[in-house]
C-alpha positions as CSV (number, residue, x, y, z in Angstrom):
1,M,333.2,-106.6,153.9
2,D,330.6,-106.2,156.5
3,L,330.9,-104.2,159.7
4,L,328.5,-103.4,162.7
5,A,328.4,-100.3,164.9
6,F,326.8,-100.0,168.1
7,D,325.9,-96.4,168.6
8,L,324.7,-96.1,172.2
9,G,323.5,-92.3,172.9
10,A,321.9,-90.4,175.6
11,S,318.2,-91.3,174.8
12,S,318.7,-94.0,172.2
13,G,320.7,-96.9,171.2
14,K,321.1,-98.4,167.4
15,S,322.9,-101.1,165.7
16,F,323.8,-100.7,162.2
17,L,325.2,-102.9,159.7
18,G,327.6,-101.5,157.2
19,E,329.0,-102.9,153.8
20,Y,332.2,-101.4,151.7
21,D,332.6,-102.4,148.5
22,G,336.1,-100.5,148.1
23,A,334.6,-97.3,147.3
24,R,331.2,-96.7,148.4
25,L,329.9,-97.4,152.0
26,T,326.2,-98.6,152.6
27,I,324.5,-98.8,156.2
28,S,321.5,-99.9,157.4
29,E,319.7,-99.9,160.8
30,I,319.0,-103.1,162.1
31,D,317.7,-102.8,165.6
32,R,316.8,-99.8,167.8
33,F,315.5,-98.9,171.5
34,S,314.9,-96.2,173.3
35,H,316.1,-96.0,177.0
36,G,316.8,-93.0,179.4
37,P,317.7,-92.4,183.1
38,I,315.7,-94.0,185.7
39,D,315.1,-92.4,189.1
40,I,315.2,-94.4,192.0
41,Q,314.8,-92.0,195.6
42,G,316.1,-89.3,193.5
43,E,318.9,-90.9,192.2
44,L,319.8,-91.4,188.5
45,F,320.7,-94.5,187.2
46,W,321.2,-96.3,183.7
47,D,319.8,-99.9,182.8
48,V,323.2,-100.6,181.5
49,L,322.5,-104.8,181.3
50,G,319.4,-103.9,179.5
51,M,321.4,-101.6,176.9
52,F,323.9,-105.0,176.4
53,N,321.3,-107.1,175.8
54,S,319.9,-104.6,173.3
55,L,323.6,-104.9,171.9
56,R,323.4,-108.7,171.8
57,N,320.0,-108.6,169.8
58,G,321.9,-106.1,167.3
59,I,324.7,-108.7,166.7
60,R,322.0,-111.6,166.5
61,K,320.0,-109.8,163.9
62,A,323.3,-108.6,162.0
63,K,324.1,-112.4,161.4
64,T,321.1,-113.2,160.1
65,N,320.6,-114.0,156.2
66,G,324.0,-115.2,156.0
67,R,325.9,-112.4,156.7
68,I,329.4,-112.8,158.4
69,I,330.3,-110.0,160.5
70,R,333.8,-109.1,160.2
71,S,334.2,-106.6,163.2
72,I,332.3,-104.7,165.6
73,G,332.8,-101.2,167.0
74,I,330.9,-99.6,170.1
75,D,330.7,-95.9,171.1
76,S,328.3,-94.0,173.5
77,F,328.0,-90.6,175.3
78,S,331.0,-90.2,177.8
79,N,331.9,-90.2,181.9
80,D,329.6,-93.0,183.3
81,F,331.2,-96.1,184.4
82,G,330.9,-99.4,185.7
83,L,332.9,-100.7,188.2
84,L,334.3,-104.5,187.9
85,D,335.9,-106.2,191.5
86,M,339.2,-108.1,191.7
87,D,338.2,-111.1,190.1
88,G,336.4,-109.2,187.2
89,F,332.6,-109.4,187.9
90,F,330.3,-106.3,187.3
91,T,329.6,-105.2,190.6
92,N,327.8,-101.8,190.6
93,Q,324.4,-100.3,189.5
94,V,325.6,-97.2,186.9
95,H,324.6,-93.7,187.6
96,C,323.8,-91.3,185.3
97,Y,325.9,-88.1,184.5
98,R,322.8,-85.9,185.1
99,D,322.6,-87.4,188.6
100,E,322.4,-84.4,191.3
101,R,325.3,-85.7,193.2
102,T,328.2,-83.8,191.6
103,K,325.8,-80.4,192.3
104,R,325.7,-81.7,196.0
105,N,329.5,-81.1,196.1
106,A,330.7,-79.3,193.6
107,K,331.5,-76.5,195.9
108,K,333.8,-78.8,198.0
109,I,335.3,-80.2,195.2
110,Y,336.5,-76.9,193.8
111,S,337.6,-75.9,197.2
112,I,339.9,-78.7,197.2
113,I,341.2,-78.5,193.7
114,S,340.3,-75.0,191.8
115,K,338.3,-75.1,188.3
116,Q,341.4,-73.2,187.2
117,K,344.0,-76.0,187.9
118,L,341.5,-78.8,186.9
119,H,341.3,-77.0,183.1
120,A,345.0,-76.9,183.3
121,L,345.9,-80.3,184.1
122,S,343.1,-81.9,181.7
123,G,342.4,-79.5,179.2
124,N,338.7,-80.4,179.8
125,Q,335.7,-78.0,180.5
126,N,334.5,-77.3,184.0
127,A,331.1,-79.6,183.9
128,L,329.1,-81.2,186.5
129,F,329.0,-84.4,184.6
130,G,332.8,-85.3,184.8
131,T,333.9,-88.5,185.5
132,F,336.2,-86.8,188.1
133,M,333.6,-85.1,189.6
134,Q,331.2,-88.4,189.9
135,L,334.5,-90.2,191.6
136,A,334.9,-87.2,193.8
137,S,331.5,-87.0,195.0
138,M,331.6,-90.6,195.7
139,C,334.6,-90.0,197.8
140,L,332.6,-87.1,200.0
141,E,329.4,-89.2,200.4
142,N,331.5,-92.2,201.8
143,Q,331.2,-94.6,199.0
144,S,335.2,-94.5,198.4
145,Y,335.0,-98.3,199.7
146,L,333.3,-99.1,196.4
147,L,336.7,-98.1,194.7
148,E,338.8,-99.5,196.8
149,G,337.1,-102.8,196.5
150,A,337.5,-102.3,192.5
151,G,339.4,-103.8,190.0
152,A,338.9,-101.9,187.4
153,L,336.9,-98.9,186.3
154,L,335.6,-99.2,182.7
155,F,333.9,-96.3,180.6
156,L,330.7,-97.9,178.8
157,P,331.9,-98.8,175.4
158,D,335.0,-100.4,177.3
159,L,332.7,-102.4,179.6
160,F,330.8,-103.8,177.0
161,N,333.8,-104.6,174.9
162,Y,334.8,-106.5,178.5
163,F,331.8,-108.5,178.4
164,L,332.0,-109.6,174.8
165,T,335.9,-110.4,175.1
166,G,337.1,-110.6,178.9
167,E,339.7,-108.1,178.0
168,I,340.4,-104.9,179.9
169,A,340.8,-101.7,177.9
170,S,340.4,-97.7,178.6
171,E,340.2,-96.4,174.5
172,Y,341.9,-92.9,174.4
173,T,339.0,-90.6,173.2
174,I,336.6,-91.6,175.9
175,S,339.2,-91.8,178.3
176,S,340.5,-88.1,177.4
177,V,337.2,-86.3,178.7
178,S,337.2,-87.8,182.2
179,Q,339.0,-85.1,183.4
180,M,341.8,-87.5,184.6
181,F,344.1,-87.7,181.5
182,N,347.1,-85.9,181.1
183,Y,347.7,-84.9,176.8
184,P,351.5,-84.3,177.4
185,M,351.7,-88.0,178.9
186,N,349.2,-89.5,176.6
187,S,348.1,-91.2,179.9
188,W,346.3,-90.9,183.7
189,S,347.0,-88.0,185.3
190,D,348.2,-89.2,188.5
191,E,348.2,-85.5,189.7
192,I,344.5,-85.4,189.4
193,I,343.8,-88.8,190.7
194,D,346.0,-88.3,193.8
195,I,343.5,-85.2,194.9
196,F,340.9,-87.8,196.1
197,A,343.2,-90.6,196.6
198,F,341.6,-92.7,194.1
199,P,343.2,-96.2,193.6
200,R,345.2,-96.1,190.9
201,K,344.8,-99.7,190.0
202,I,341.1,-99.2,189.0
203,F,342.6,-97.1,185.5
204,A,343.1,-99.6,182.8
205,D,345.8,-99.4,180.4
206,I,345.0,-96.7,177.3
207,V,344.7,-98.1,174.1
208,F,343.9,-95.9,171.0
209,P,341.3,-95.9,168.1
210,G,342.2,-99.3,166.0
211,T,342.9,-101.1,168.3
212,K,342.0,-105.0,168.0
213,I,340.7,-105.6,171.5
214,G,339.8,-109.3,171.3
215,K,337.3,-111.5,169.7
216,I,334.0,-112.1,170.7
217,Q,333.8,-115.3,172.8
218,S,332.3,-118.4,171.8
219,K,330.7,-119.1,175.2
220,S,328.9,-115.6,174.6
221,G,326.5,-117.5,171.8
222,L,327.3,-114.9,169.4
223,S,329.9,-116.8,167.5
224,N,330.1,-116.5,163.6
225,G,330.2,-119.6,162.2
226,N,334.0,-120.6,162.1
227,R,334.9,-117.1,161.8
228,E,335.7,-115.4,164.8
229,I,334.4,-111.5,165.2
230,D,337.1,-109.1,166.1
231,V,336.0,-106.1,168.9
232,V,337.7,-103.2,167.6
233,A,338.6,-100.2,169.8
234,V,336.9,-97.4,167.4
235,C,336.5,-93.3,168.6
236,E,334.5,-94.8,171.5
237,H,333.3,-91.4,172.7
238,D,330.4,-90.8,170.2
239,T,331.4,-87.3,169.4
240,A,334.6,-88.2,168.4
241,S,333.0,-90.7,166.1
242,A,330.5,-88.2,165.1
243,F,333.5,-85.5,164.1
244,L,335.8,-87.8,162.4
245,A,332.8,-88.7,159.8
246,A,332.3,-84.8,158.8
247,P,333.3,-85.1,155.2
248,Y,333.9,-81.5,155.4
249,G,335.4,-81.5,158.6
250,H,338.8,-80.4,157.6
251,D,338.6,-77.1,157.5
252,A,335.2,-76.3,159.2
253,I,333.2,-75.9,162.4
254,I,331.7,-79.4,163.3
255,I,328.6,-79.2,164.9
256,S,327.5,-82.8,166.0
257,S,323.8,-82.5,166.8
258,G,321.6,-84.4,168.9
259,T,320.7,-84.6,172.5
260,W,323.5,-82.3,173.1
261,S,325.3,-80.3,170.4
262,L,328.7,-80.2,170.2
263,V,330.0,-77.2,168.6
264,G,334.0,-77.0,167.6
265,T,336.9,-77.8,165.2
266,E,339.7,-80.2,164.7
267,T,343.4,-78.9,166.1
268,Q,346.9,-80.7,165.5
269,T,347.4,-80.3,169.5
270,P,345.6,-79.4,172.5
271,I,345.0,-75.9,173.4
272,I,345.3,-75.2,176.9
273,N,345.4,-71.4,178.1
274,K,343.6,-68.9,180.3
275,Y,341.7,-68.0,177.3
276,T,340.0,-71.8,177.2
277,Y,340.0,-71.9,180.8
278,E,337.9,-68.5,181.0
279,H,335.6,-69.5,178.3
280,N,335.1,-73.3,179.4
281,I,336.7,-74.7,176.2
282,A,337.2,-78.5,175.9
283,N,340.1,-80.2,174.5
284,E,339.3,-83.9,173.6
285,G,341.0,-86.6,172.3
286,G,340.4,-88.2,168.5
287,Y,341.8,-90.0,166.1
288,T,345.4,-89.8,165.5
289,G,346.1,-85.8,163.8
290,H,342.0,-85.0,164.8
291,H,342.2,-83.6,168.3
292,R,338.8,-81.7,169.0
293,L,338.5,-78.4,170.4
294,L,334.9,-77.8,171.2
295,K,332.3,-76.6,173.7
296,N,329.0,-78.2,174.8
297,V,325.6,-77.0,173.9
298,M,322.8,-78.4,175.7
299,G,320.9,-79.1,172.0
300,L,318.3,-80.9,171.1
301,W,318.1,-82.3,175.1
302,I,315.9,-79.4,176.0
303,L,313.4,-80.1,172.9
304,Q,313.1,-83.8,173.5
305,E,312.4,-82.9,177.4
306,C,309.3,-81.0,176.4
307,Q,307.7,-83.6,174.1
308,R,308.2,-86.0,176.9
309,H,306.5,-83.5,179.3
310,L,303.5,-82.5,176.8
311,K,303.2,-86.3,175.9
312,T,303.2,-87.0,179.9
313,N,299.9,-84.4,179.9
314,G,297.9,-86.0,176.9
315,T,299.8,-84.5,173.6
316,D,301.8,-86.4,171.6
317,H,304.0,-84.1,169.0
318,S,306.5,-85.7,166.8
319,V,309.4,-83.7,165.8
320,E,307.7,-83.3,162.7
321,D,304.9,-81.8,164.0
322,L,306.7,-79.2,166.0
323,I,308.9,-78.3,163.6
324,R,305.9,-77.2,161.2
325,L,304.2,-75.3,164.3
326,A,307.4,-73.8,164.8
327,A,307.8,-72.2,161.2
328,E,304.1,-70.7,162.1
329,A,305.9,-68.8,164.8
330,T,307.0,-65.5,165.0
331,P,310.8,-65.4,164.4
332,L,312.9,-64.7,167.0
333,Q,310.3,-63.4,169.4
334,F,311.7,-65.4,172.6
335,L,315.1,-66.4,173.7
336,I,316.7,-68.3,175.6
337,N,320.3,-69.5,176.9
338,P,320.4,-73.0,176.2
339,N,323.4,-73.7,178.7
340,D,321.7,-72.0,181.6
341,E,321.6,-74.9,184.1
342,I,318.0,-74.5,184.4
343,F,318.0,-76.4,181.4
344,F,320.5,-79.3,182.5
345,S,318.3,-81.3,184.6
346,P,314.9,-83.3,183.7
347,G,311.4,-82.2,184.7
348,N,308.8,-79.8,182.6
349,M,310.7,-78.2,180.4
350,P,308.3,-76.1,178.9
351,E,307.7,-74.1,182.1
352,K,311.3,-74.1,182.6
353,I,311.7,-71.7,179.3
354,M,308.8,-69.8,180.0
355,A,309.9,-68.8,183.4
356,Y,313.2,-68.0,181.8
357,C,311.5,-65.9,178.9
358,R,309.4,-64.2,181.8
359,E,312.6,-63.4,184.0
360,H,314.4,-61.6,181.1
361,G,311.4,-59.4,180.0
362,Q,310.3,-61.0,176.8
363,G,307.0,-62.1,177.7
364,V,305.9,-66.1,177.7
365,P,305.8,-68.6,174.8
366,E,302.7,-70.2,175.5
367,T,302.1,-72.8,172.6
368,P,304.2,-75.7,171.4
369,G,304.7,-73.9,168.5
370,E,306.5,-70.9,169.9
371,I,308.2,-72.9,172.8
372,T,309.9,-75.1,169.7
373,R,310.7,-72.0,168.0
374,C,312.3,-70.5,170.8
375,I,314.4,-73.4,170.8
376,F,315.5,-73.5,167.3
377,D,316.1,-69.9,167.7
378,S,318.2,-69.8,170.4
379,L,320.1,-72.7,169.7
380,A,321.3,-70.9,166.1
381,M,322.1,-68.0,168.3
382,H,324.1,-69.8,170.9
383,Y,326.1,-71.8,168.1
384,R,327.1,-68.6,166.7
385,F,328.5,-67.4,170.4
386,V,330.5,-70.6,170.3
387,I,331.8,-70.2,167.0
388,D,333.2,-66.8,167.8
389,E,335.1,-68.0,170.4
390,I,336.5,-71.4,168.7
391,E,337.8,-68.7,166.4
392,E,339.3,-66.4,168.9
393,A,341.1,-69.6,170.8
394,T,341.9,-71.0,167.1
395,N,343.0,-67.4,165.7
396,R,341.2,-69.1,162.6
397,H,338.4,-68.2,160.2
398,F,335.7,-70.7,159.4
399,S,333.4,-70.0,156.5
400,T,331.8,-73.5,156.5
401,I,329.6,-75.3,159.2
402,N,329.3,-79.4,158.6
403,V,326.3,-80.7,160.9
404,V,326.3,-83.9,161.3
405,G,324.5,-86.2,163.4
406,G,320.3,-86.8,163.8
407,G,319.7,-83.1,164.2
408,C,321.0,-82.4,160.5
409,Q,318.1,-83.5,159.0
410,N,316.5,-80.7,160.7
411,E,316.3,-78.4,157.8
412,M,314.6,-75.4,159.9
413,L,317.5,-75.6,162.3
414,N,320.1,-75.8,159.7
415,Q,318.6,-72.7,158.0
416,L,318.5,-70.9,161.4
417,T,322.4,-71.8,161.8
418,A,323.3,-70.4,158.6
419,N,321.4,-67.4,159.0
420,A,322.6,-66.7,162.6
421,T,326.1,-67.3,161.8
422,G,326.3,-66.0,158.4
423,R,328.1,-69.3,157.2
424,I,327.6,-71.9,154.6
425,V,325.9,-74.9,156.2
426,Y,326.7,-78.3,155.2
427,A,324.0,-80.8,156.6
428,G,325.2,-84.5,156.5
429,P,325.5,-87.5,157.0
430,S,322.9,-88.1,159.8
431,E,324.5,-91.1,161.4
432,A,327.8,-89.6,161.7
433,T,328.7,-91.5,164.5
434,A,328.1,-94.9,163.2
435,I,329.7,-94.0,160.2
436,G,332.7,-92.8,162.1
437,N,332.4,-95.7,164.1
438,M,332.9,-97.7,160.9
439,M,335.8,-95.8,159.6
440,V,337.8,-96.6,162.2
441,Q,337.1,-100.0,161.7
442,M,337.9,-100.0,158.0
443,V,341.4,-98.5,158.8
444,S,342.1,-100.9,161.2
445,H,341.4,-103.4,158.6
446,K,343.4,-101.6,156.2
447,E,340.5,-101.4,153.6
448,I,341.3,-97.6,153.8
449,Q,344.5,-95.9,154.8
450,T,343.8,-92.6,156.1
451,I,340.9,-90.4,157.6
452,E,340.9,-87.9,154.3
453,E,340.2,-91.0,152.6
454,G,337.3,-92.3,154.4
455,R,335.8,-88.6,154.2
456,Q,336.2,-89.0,150.6
457,V,334.2,-92.2,150.8
458,I,331.4,-90.6,152.8
459,R,331.2,-87.7,150.2
460,N,330.8,-90.6,147.5
461,S,328.4,-92.4,149.9
462,F,325.8,-90.0,151.3
463,V,323.7,-87.0,150.2
464,I,325.0,-84.1,151.8
465,K,322.6,-80.8,151.8
466,E,323.9,-77.4,151.5
467,F,322.1,-74.2,153.5
468,E,323.1,-70.7,152.7
469,P,322.5,-67.4,155.1
470,I,319.6,-65.2,154.4
471,D,317.9,-62.4,156.6
472,Q,321.3,-61.6,157.8
473,D,320.7,-58.0,159.3
474,L,317.6,-59.5,161.0
475,F,319.8,-62.0,163.0
476,S,322.9,-59.8,163.3
477,E,320.1,-57.1,165.2
478,K,318.9,-60.0,167.6
479,Y,322.4,-61.2,168.1
480,R,323.4,-58.4,169.8
481,E,320.2,-58.3,172.1
482,Y,321.1,-61.8,172.8
483,L,324.4,-61.1,173.6
484,L,323.7,-58.4,176.3
485,M,321.0,-61.1,177.7
486,I,323.1,-64.0,178.0
487,R,326.1,-61.6,179.7
488,H,323.9,-60.0,182.4
């Protein structure tokens, strides 16, 4: 059985072909492209049509050599959306979640609905990038007419599903992180939607992972001979797919490591209370029985921005180069809080790191190796900080961490994570998002029956590396200093 997964991250998109033989899953990357936000007069947008064209290229490449694709699933980062008009035509340029419009309007928005109430109603974290924050900003900046004239709001995977099939639907996991979802009702929150009078008609019916949305239309030119290609609603939020593919995820902390680091665990039900509000812990939907409780950590975005700045200034370092240089730098000499808002927006990230260290009396990291080491040490320390919060929120102790996603290939960061947290780290699989995407397709086609069966398939199919903690006394001492720094 051949499956196709399209995984759209915040810095690249990839198409994977998967073959399941009843025991093992093998995947191969068939297409990849880089992308990023486009700045137009101070506003950040995505090239959504370019992304969709890359998806079509991936489908065409997958069909070469006589391969018969049974289905496709699409996942992406969350919160950003396209609008269709009343006749189903695509009408708007899609803003990037890092656009400054939410920052401009945050104070006004939170004067209309408090952060505490928004968390109590949605269970989500309070963050500038939320869909609710974007829509509210549109209303406050006299763009309500775009919503009033719309027929549907679709998150990126649902928008691409619509382009392929003509069917309108809003998948559960990506809808659940919009700050407009009601968990008890498993549907949109009318109370939140009514705060700014968003038109209720634009919010499509919710469908759950494993639902077959439709088939790729023959007029797309992407038909599969006499056999039609199913489009399956997978766990369309990329983090939900990644968490699902954590082979040791049932009773572990899961870190989905990439542009963002999503640090959390699976719970049976949402946990929404005073503690989760005060610590800005997010509830996010997953495959049935795999609800997610987690926090966002800024992640390898900080390193990516440093690379971009260095390249712009004539120094092109690969990630491997920077890891090698970081290994030569003094451990734990410089630390930052990766979640400080200074690191959220693009632009001269090395200078931002140096300014933070200078302000906190640490001296200044100057070389690419020192800056990279600062990023890795700081991420490992902040993982420990978040894990402590997750344990308190769940009243559970976790002895293992399963790191998945592209960042799990960074063996230096894996070892630092084990050292900082005092826990065994299992690293892999690296393409967890695509694998989790395929896992839901496999369940939909009844090739496997449960997610646990799928996780056993992953353990049989992919190499998982283990890292045991060392140098714990040094890291524990520095962690106490880290806590003092980020709390003051």
